[in-house]
Backbone as numpy.savetxt, mean C-alpha at the origin, in Angstrom:
# Nx Ny Nz CAx CAy CAz Cx Cy Cz
-8.31 45.96 -14.67 -6.88 45.70 -14.84 -6.25 45.16 -13.56
-6.64 45.81 -12.45 -6.12 45.35 -11.16 -6.54 43.92 -10.88
-7.80 43.62 -11.23 -8.31 42.26 -11.02 -7.52 41.25 -11.84
-7.26 41.60 -13.10 -6.52 40.70 -13.99 -5.11 40.46 -13.48
-4.45 41.55 -13.04 -3.09 41.43 -12.50 -3.09 40.56 -11.26
-4.09 40.76 -10.40 -4.20 39.96 -9.16 -4.41 38.50 -9.49
-5.31 38.26 -10.47 -5.61 36.89 -10.88 -4.37 36.22 -11.46
-3.63 36.95 -12.30 -2.41 36.38 -12.88 -1.37 36.10 -11.79
-1.29 37.01 -10.83 -0.34 36.82 -9.73 -0.68 35.59 -8.91
-1.98 35.40 -8.66 -2.41 34.22 -7.92 -2.10 32.95 -8.68
-2.36 32.98 -10.00 -2.08 31.81 -10.83 -0.61 31.47 -10.84
0.25 32.49 -10.94 1.70 32.28 -10.92 2.14 31.70 -9.59
1.55 32.23 -8.51 1.88 31.75 -7.16 1.52 30.27 -7.01
0.32 29.89 -7.49 -0.13 28.51 -7.40 0.74 27.60 -8.25
1.08 28.06 -9.47 1.92 27.26 -10.34 3.29 27.01 -9.71
3.83 28.04 -9.05 5.12 27.90 -8.38 5.04 26.88 -7.25
3.98 26.96 -6.46 3.81 26.03 -5.35 3.63 24.60 -5.86
2.82 24.42 -6.88 2.61 23.08 -7.43 3.90 22.52 -8.01
4.69 23.40 -8.65 5.97 22.97 -9.20 6.93 22.54 -8.12
6.97 23.28 -7.01 7.84 22.92 -5.89 7.41 21.60 -5.27
6.09 21.42 -5.14 5.58 20.16 -4.59 5.99 18.99 -5.46
5.86 19.15 -6.78 6.23 18.09 -7.71 7.72 17.80 -7.65
8.53 18.82 -7.49 9.99 18.65 -7.39 10.34 17.79 -6.18
9.76 18.12 -5.03 10.03 17.34 -3.81 9.50 15.93 -3.95
8.34 15.80 -4.58 7.71 14.49 -4.71 8.54 13.53 -5.57
9.25 14.05 -6.53 10.07 13.22 -7.41 11.12 12.47 -6.60
11.78 13.14 -5.69 12.80 12.50 -4.85 12.19 11.44 -3.95
11.00 11.74 -3.43 10.32 10.80 -2.54 9.99 9.51 -3.28
9.44 9.64 -4.47 9.07 8.45 -5.25 10.28 7.57 -5.55
11.39 8.20 -5.92 12.60 7.43 -6.23 13.12 6.67 -5.02
13.11 7.32 -3.85 13.62 6.65 -2.65 12.69 5.54 -2.19
11.38 5.76 -2.30 10.43 4.71 -1.91 10.61 3.47 -2.77
10.85 3.68 -4.06 11.10 2.55 -4.95 12.38 1.82 -4.54
13.40 2.57 -4.19 14.66 1.96 -3.76 14.46 1.14 -2.50
13.74 1.68 -1.52 13.49 0.94 -0.28 12.66 -0.31 -0.54
11.70 -0.20 -1.44 10.86 -1.36 -1.76 11.67 -2.46 -2.41
12.56 -2.08 -3.32 13.37 -3.07 -4.04 14.52 -3.61 -3.19
15.09 -2.74 -2.34 16.25 -3.14 -1.52 16.05 -2.63 -0.09
15.16 -3.26 0.68 14.81 -2.75 2.01 15.95 -2.74 3.02
17.03 -3.44 2.74 18.16 -3.45 3.67 19.11 -2.28 3.42
18.93 -1.60 2.31 19.81 -0.48 1.96 19.16 0.83 2.39
19.49 1.27 3.59 18.93 2.51 4.11 19.88 3.10 5.16
19.74 4.37 5.40 20.49 5.02 6.48 19.69 6.20 7.00
20.05 6.65 8.18 19.27 7.68 8.86 19.28 9.00 8.09
20.41 9.34 7.49 20.49 10.61 6.77 19.54 10.63 5.57
19.56 9.54 4.79 18.65 9.46 3.64 17.19 9.53 4.09
16.89 8.82 5.18 15.52 8.81 5.66 15.08 10.21 6.08
15.92 10.90 6.85 15.58 12.25 7.32 15.39 13.21 6.14
16.23 13.08 5.13 16.13 13.95 3.95 14.83 13.69 3.19
14.50 12.43 2.98 13.29 12.10 2.22 12.03 12.43 3.01
12.09 12.27 4.32 10.93 12.66 5.13 10.69 14.16 5.00
11.77 14.93 5.01 11.64 16.38 4.84 11.08 16.72 3.46
11.53 16.00 2.43 11.01 16.21 1.08 9.51 15.93 1.02
9.09 14.83 1.65 7.67 14.46 1.66 6.84 15.51 2.40
7.37 16.02 3.48 6.67 17.06 4.24 6.55 18.35 3.43
7.61 18.67 2.67 7.59 19.86 1.84 6.55 19.74 0.73
6.44 18.53 0.13 5.45 18.32 -0.92 4.04 18.56 -0.39
3.77 18.07 0.81 2.46 18.28 1.43 2.24 19.75 1.76
3.30 20.40 2.21 3.21 21.82 2.56 2.86 22.67 1.34
3.49 22.38 0.20 3.26 23.16 -1.00 1.94 22.80 -1.69
1.49 21.55 -1.52 0.24 21.13 -2.19 -0.56 20.23 -1.23
-1.16 20.82 -0.20 -1.83 20.03 0.86 -3.13 19.37 0.44
-3.63 19.69 -0.75 -4.93 19.14 -1.16 -4.78 17.97 -2.14
-3.58 17.48 -2.33 -3.37 16.35 -3.22 -3.17 15.08 -2.39
-4.08 14.12 -2.57 -4.07 12.91 -1.75 -2.76 12.12 -1.90
-2.21 12.11 -3.11 -1.00 11.34 -3.37 0.14 11.75 -2.45
0.27 13.06 -2.19 1.38 13.53 -1.36 1.21 13.08 0.09
-0.03 13.06 0.57 -0.29 12.59 1.93 0.00 11.10 2.04
-0.36 10.35 1.00 -0.11 8.92 1.02 1.38 8.61 0.99
2.12 9.36 0.20 3.57 9.15 0.13 4.25 9.54 1.44
3.77 10.59 2.08 4.30 10.96 3.39 4.06 9.84 4.40
2.87 9.25 4.34 2.55 8.12 5.23 3.47 6.94 4.95
3.74 6.67 3.67 4.63 5.56 3.32 6.04 5.80 3.84
6.52 7.03 3.72 7.87 7.35 4.23 7.93 7.13 5.73
6.93 7.63 6.45 6.91 7.46 7.90 6.79 5.99 8.30
6.05 5.23 7.50 5.91 3.80 7.79 7.24 3.09 7.62
7.98 3.44 6.55 9.32 2.88 6.39 10.23 3.30 7.55
10.04 4.52 8.03 10.83 4.98 9.18 10.59 4.12 10.39
9.34 3.70 10.57 9.02 2.79 11.67 9.68 1.43 11.45
9.61 0.92 10.23 10.20 -0.38 9.91 11.71 -0.36 10.13
12.34 0.74 9.73 13.79 0.86 9.87 14.22 1.13 11.32
13.26 1.53 12.16 13.60 1.84 13.55 13.98 3.29 13.76
13.70 4.15 12.77 14.03 5.57 12.89 12.91 6.37 13.55
11.74 5.79 13.62 10.60 6.45 14.27 10.25 5.70 15.55
9.95 6.45 16.59 9.58 5.83 17.86 8.31 4.99 17.69
8.28 3.84 18.33 7.13 2.93 18.19 5.84 3.60 18.66
5.90 4.22 19.81 4.69 4.77 20.41 4.17 5.96 19.59
3.02 5.80 19.03 2.38 6.89 18.31 2.78 7.03 16.85
3.91 6.40 16.45 4.39 6.59 15.07 3.38 6.05 14.06
2.90 4.85 14.28 1.98 4.25 13.33 0.60 4.91 13.37
0.25 5.44 14.52 -1.04 6.15 14.60 -1.00 7.42 13.77
0.16 8.07 13.72 0.31 9.25 12.88 0.25 8.85 11.40
0.85 7.72 11.09 0.78 7.19 9.72 -0.67 6.92 9.34
-1.42 6.36 10.26 -2.83 6.06 10.01 -3.61 7.33 9.70
-3.34 8.40 10.45 -4.02 9.68 10.21 -3.73 10.19 8.80
-2.48 10.01 8.37 -2.09 10.49 7.04 -2.77 9.69 5.93
-2.84 8.37 6.10 -3.54 7.55 5.12 -5.03 7.91 5.09
-5.62 8.09 6.26 -7.04 8.42 6.32 -7.31 9.77 5.67
-6.39 10.72 5.86 -6.56 12.03 5.20 -6.51 11.86 3.69
-5.65 10.96 3.23 -5.59 10.68 1.79 -6.92 10.12 1.29
-7.56 9.27 2.08 -8.86 8.71 1.66 -9.95 9.78 1.69
-9.82 10.77 2.54 -10.79 11.86 2.56 -10.67 12.70 1.28
-9.43 12.90 0.84 -9.20 13.70 -0.36 -9.49 12.91 -1.64
-9.29 11.57 -1.57 -9.48 10.73 -2.75 -10.11 9.41 -2.30
-11.41 9.44 -1.96 -12.06 8.29 -1.34 -12.21 7.06 -2.23
-12.09 7.22 -3.54 -12.31 6.09 -4.45 -11.01 5.43 -4.91
-9.90 5.76 -4.28 -8.62 5.19 -4.66 -8.34 3.95 -3.79
-8.34 2.74 -4.37 -8.24 1.51 -3.58 -6.90 1.32 -2.85
-5.81 1.87 -3.42 -4.50 1.66 -2.82 -4.40 2.23 -1.40
-5.04 3.38 -1.18 -5.00 3.99 0.16 -5.69 3.09 1.18
-6.82 2.50 0.79 -7.54 1.59 1.68 -6.74 0.32 1.93
-6.06 -0.16 0.89 -5.22 -1.35 1.04 -4.05 -1.06 1.99
-3.50 0.15 1.90 -2.41 0.54 2.81 -2.90 0.56 4.26
-4.14 0.97 4.46 -4.71 0.98 5.81 -4.90 -0.44 6.34
-5.22 -1.37 5.45 -5.33 -2.78 5.86 -3.98 -3.28 6.38
-2.91 -3.00 5.62 -1.57 -3.43 6.03 -1.16 -2.76 7.33
-1.57 -1.50 7.51 -1.23 -0.78 8.73 -1.93 -1.40 9.94
-3.20 -1.76 9.77 -3.93 -2.41 10.86 -3.27 -3.75 11.20
-2.80 -4.44 10.18 -2.09 -5.70 10.39 -0.81 -5.44 11.18
-0.09 -4.39 10.82 1.14 -4.05 11.53 0.85 -3.71 13.00
-0.30 -3.09 13.22 -0.71 -2.74 14.58 -1.33 -3.93 15.33
-1.51 -5.05 14.61 -2.15 -6.24 15.17 -3.57 -5.94 15.64
-4.27 -5.15 14.85 -5.65 -4.79 15.14 -6.58 -5.49 14.14
-6.98 -6.69 14.47 -7.85 -7.48 13.60 -9.29 -7.28 14.05
-9.92 -6.26 13.53 -11.24 -5.87 14.03 -12.15 -5.46 12.89
-13.31 -4.93 13.24 -14.28 -4.52 12.22 -13.74 -3.39 11.35
-12.90 -2.55 11.93 -12.32 -1.45 11.16 -11.43 -1.99 10.05
-10.64 -3.02 10.37 -9.81 -3.64 9.34 -10.68 -4.22 8.23
-11.76 -4.89 8.61 -12.66 -5.47 7.62 -13.28 -4.39 6.74
-13.58 -3.25 7.32 -14.13 -2.14 6.55 -13.11 -1.63 5.53
-11.88 -1.44 5.97 -10.83 -0.99 5.06 -10.63 -2.01 3.94
-10.67 -3.28 4.30 -10.50 -4.34 3.30 -11.65 -4.35 2.30
-12.86 -4.15 2.81 -14.04 -4.11 1.94 -13.93 -2.95 0.94
-13.48 -1.79 1.42 -13.33 -0.63 0.54 -12.28 -0.90 -0.53
-11.16 -1.49 -0.12 -10.07 -1.77 -1.06 -10.52 -2.74 -2.14
-11.21 -3.80 -1.73 -11.60 -4.84 -2.69 -12.73 -4.38 -3.59
-13.65 -3.60 -3.07 -14.75 -3.09 -3.89 -14.26 -2.08 -4.92
-13.34 -1.21 -4.50 -12.86 -0.16 -5.39 -11.77 -0.64 -6.34
-11.10 -1.74 -5.98 -10.03 -2.25 -6.83 -10.19 -3.72 -7.14
-11.28 -4.09 -7.83 -11.55 -5.51 -8.10 -10.47 -6.20 -8.93
-9.74 -5.42 -9.73 -8.68 -6.00 -10.57 -7.32 -5.35 -10.28
-7.20 -4.70 -9.15 -5.98 -3.94 -8.84 -4.89 -4.87 -8.30
-3.73 -4.93 -8.96 -2.66 -5.83 -8.51 -2.20 -5.61 -7.08
-2.08 -4.34 -6.67 -1.63 -4.06 -5.30 -2.63 -4.57 -4.26
-3.90 -4.51 -4.60 -4.92 -5.04 -3.69 -4.83 -6.56 -3.66
-4.60 -7.18 -4.81 -4.39 -8.64 -4.83 -3.33 -9.02 -3.80
-2.20 -8.32 -3.85 -1.06 -8.69 -3.00 -1.37 -8.52 -1.52
-2.04 -7.45 -1.16 -2.37 -7.23 0.26 -3.27 -8.34 0.78
-4.29 -8.69 0.02 -5.23 -9.73 0.45 -4.52 -11.09 0.52
-3.68 -11.37 -0.46 -2.97 -12.66 -0.48 -1.98 -12.76 0.68
-1.18 -11.72 0.89 -0.22 -11.73 2.00 -0.94 -11.89 3.34
-2.02 -11.14 3.52 -2.77 -11.21 4.77 -3.38 -12.60 4.94
-4.00 -13.12 3.90 -4.65 -14.43 3.99 -3.67 -15.55 4.33
-2.52 -15.57 3.68 -1.52 -16.61 3.97 -1.00 -16.50 5.39
-0.79 -15.27 5.85 -0.32 -15.07 7.23 -1.37 -15.50 8.25
-2.62 -15.17 7.97 -3.70 -15.56 8.88 -3.82 -17.08 8.95
-3.73 -17.74 7.79 -3.82 -19.20 7.79 -2.65 -19.81 8.56
-1.44 -19.31 8.33 -0.26 -19.85 8.99 -0.35 -19.72 10.51
-1.07 -18.69 10.96 -1.20 -18.46 12.41 -2.56 -18.93 12.95
-3.31 -19.66 12.12 -4.62 -20.17 12.53 -5.48 -19.07 13.14
-5.52 -17.93 12.47 -6.20 -16.75 13.00 -7.67 -16.74 12.58
-8.54 -16.39 13.51 -9.98 -16.40 13.27 -10.41 -15.45 12.15
-9.63 -14.39 11.92 -10.01 -13.40 10.92 -10.10 -14.00 9.52
-9.40 -15.09 9.28 -9.42 -15.71 7.96 -10.84 -16.10 7.55
-11.67 -16.49 8.51 -13.04 -16.89 8.20 -13.81 -15.76 7.54
-13.46 -14.52 7.89 -14.17 -13.36 7.36 -13.75 -12.98 5.95
-12.56 -13.43 5.54 -12.06 -13.00 4.24 -11.78 -14.17 3.29
-12.12 -15.40 3.71 -11.73 -16.57 2.93 -12.15 -16.52 1.46
-13.42 -16.23 1.13 -13.80 -16.22 -0.30 -13.00 -15.21 -1.11
-12.82 -14.02 -0.56 -12.06 -12.99 -1.27 -10.59 -13.37 -1.37
-10.07 -13.97 -0.33 -8.68 -14.43 -0.32 -8.44 -15.45 -1.43
-9.31 -16.43 -1.56 -9.17 -17.45 -2.60 -9.30 -16.82 -4.00
-10.22 -15.88 -4.13 -10.41 -15.21 -5.42 -9.16 -14.42 -5.81
-8.57 -13.73 -4.83 -7.39 -12.91 -5.12 -6.16 -13.79 -5.38
-6.12 -14.97 -4.77 -5.03 -15.91 -5.07 -5.02 -16.24 -6.56
-6.18 -16.55 -7.09 -6.30 -16.87 -8.51 -5.96 -15.67 -9.38
-6.48 -14.51 -9.02 -6.23 -13.30 -9.79 -4.75 -12.92 -9.75
-4.14 -13.08 -8.57 -2.73 -12.75 -8.43 -1.83 -13.65 -9.25
-2.20 -14.91 -9.35 -1.43 -15.85 -10.18 -1.60 -15.55 -11.66
-2.75 -15.08 -12.04 -3.03 -14.81 -13.45 -2.42 -13.49 -13.93
-2.27 -12.54 -13.01 -1.80 -11.21 -13.42 -0.28 -11.23 -13.61
0.23 -10.78 -14.76 1.67 -10.84 -15.02 2.52 -10.02 -14.06
1.98 -8.95 -13.48 2.79 -8.11 -12.60 2.86 -8.65 -11.17
1.99 -9.60 -10.83 2.00 -10.15 -9.47 2.33 -11.64 -9.42
2.31 -12.31 -10.57 2.45 -13.77 -10.61 3.70 -14.25 -9.87
4.84 -13.66 -10.18 6.09 -14.11 -9.57 6.08 -13.92 -8.06
5.56 -12.78 -7.61 5.51 -12.52 -6.17 4.57 -13.48 -5.45
3.44 -13.81 -6.09 2.48 -14.72 -5.46 3.09 -16.12 -5.35
3.73 -16.59 -6.41 4.37 -17.91 -6.37 5.44 -17.96 -5.28
6.20 -16.87 -5.16 7.24 -16.79 -4.12 6.63 -16.85 -2.73
5.54 -16.11 -2.52 4.88 -16.11 -1.21 4.35 -17.51 -0.86
3.73 -18.15 -1.83 3.20 -19.49 -1.60 4.31 -20.45 -1.18
5.46 -20.32 -1.83 6.61 -21.17 -1.49 7.15 -20.84 -0.11
7.22 -19.55 0.22 7.72 -19.14 1.54 6.86 -19.69 2.66
5.56 -19.76 2.43 4.65 -20.30 3.45 4.49 -21.82 3.33
5.21 -22.40 2.36 5.17 -23.85 2.14 3.73 -24.35 2.04
2.95 -23.63 1.28 1.52 -23.94 1.18 1.11 -24.30 -0.25
2.07 -24.83 -1.03 1.79 -25.13 -2.43 0.63 -26.11 -2.59
0.68 -27.22 -1.86 -0.35 -28.25 -1.99 -1.70 -27.71 -1.52
-1.68 -26.94 -0.45 -2.91 -26.37 0.10 -3.55 -25.40 -0.89
-2.73 -24.49 -1.44 -3.26 -23.51 -2.39 -3.80 -24.22 -3.63
-3.11 -25.27 -4.06 -3.58 -26.04 -5.20 -4.97 -26.60 -4.93
-5.20 -27.04 -3.70 -6.50 -27.59 -3.32 -7.55 -26.48 -3.27
-7.16 -25.31 -2.74 -8.09 -24.19 -2.68 -8.54 -23.76 -4.08
-7.63 -23.86 -5.03 -7.92 -23.39 -6.39 -8.28 -24.53 -7.34
-8.85 -25.58 -6.79 -9.16 -26.77 -7.59 -10.13 -26.50 -8.72
-10.94 -25.43 -8.60 -11.92 -25.12 -9.64 -11.37 -24.17 -10.70
-10.12 -23.74 -10.51 -9.51 -22.87 -11.51 -9.02 -23.71 -12.69
-8.75 -23.05 -13.80 -8.28 -23.75 -14.99 -6.88 -24.32 -14.76
-6.53 -25.32 -15.51 -5.27 -26.03 -15.34 -4.07 -25.11 -15.53
-4.16 -24.17 -16.46 -3.04 -23.28 -16.73 -2.70 -22.42 -15.50
-3.72 -22.08 -14.71 -3.49 -21.31 -13.48 -2.89 -22.19 -12.40
-3.44 -23.38 -12.22 -2.95 -24.27 -11.17 -1.53 -24.75 -11.44
-1.16 -24.87 -12.71 0.19 -25.33 -13.05 1.25 -24.31 -12.67
0.84 -23.08 -12.39 1.79 -22.06 -11.95 2.25 -22.29 -10.52
1.50 -23.10 -9.77 1.82 -23.39 -8.37 2.77 -24.58 -8.31
3.96 -24.40 -7.74 4.88 -25.54 -7.60 4.22 -26.68 -6.81
4.48 -27.90 -7.23 3.97 -29.10 -6.58 2.48 -29.32 -6.78
1.86 -28.50 -7.64 0.44 -28.69 -7.89 0.24 -29.74 -8.98
-0.51 -30.78 -8.66 -0.70 -31.88 -9.60 -2.10 -31.80 -10.23
C-alpha cells in the first residue's frame, strides 16, 4: 500500500511538473512566432518575461529537447535585439542547441539552427560542415532545412566565400526543393530577388522542369 501511494504521489508530482512546463512553453511559442513574423516589434520587458518562461519550462522538464531548443531561440533573439551581451551570449546559445541534439539527435531542425549560429559567429569551418551534413541527412525534405541551406548559399555566393565550394551541390538541390515546396516557395523567390540573382539561379537550375524554373522572376 505504501509503495502504491508513493508511486501515485510520484506520478502526480511528475504530471504537475510537466503541466507547468507546458504552460510556460505555450507563451514562449507564441512570442517566438510574433518575433519571427514582426522582428521589429519587441521590447525589453517582453523579452525578459519570455526568457524567464523559457527557463521555467526547462526547469520543470529538463529532459525534453524542445524546451532547450526554444530557450536557445529566445536567447538568440535576445542577442539580435541587443538585449544580451555579445561576449559569450552566442556561445551559451550554442551549448543549449547542442544539449537539444544530445537529447534528440535525429531532429534536423536543431542541427540547422546550429548551422545558422555558426554563420552568425562567422565560423566557417569543419564544425559548420558537420552540422550542415547532419541537418541535410536527417531532413532531406524538411522545409526549414531547405531555407537554411538556401539562405547560406546565396550569402556565400554574394560574398564570394570559399565555403560555397563545399556545399554547392546541396545548395542547388535545396534551391529546387525550396521552390517546389508550397511552404517555402514564396520565401525562396523573395530571397532570390533580394540577392538579385534571378538569372544566375535560373542557370543553376537549368536541368529542372520548366514549371519550377518559371517560378523564378526573369527566368527565360
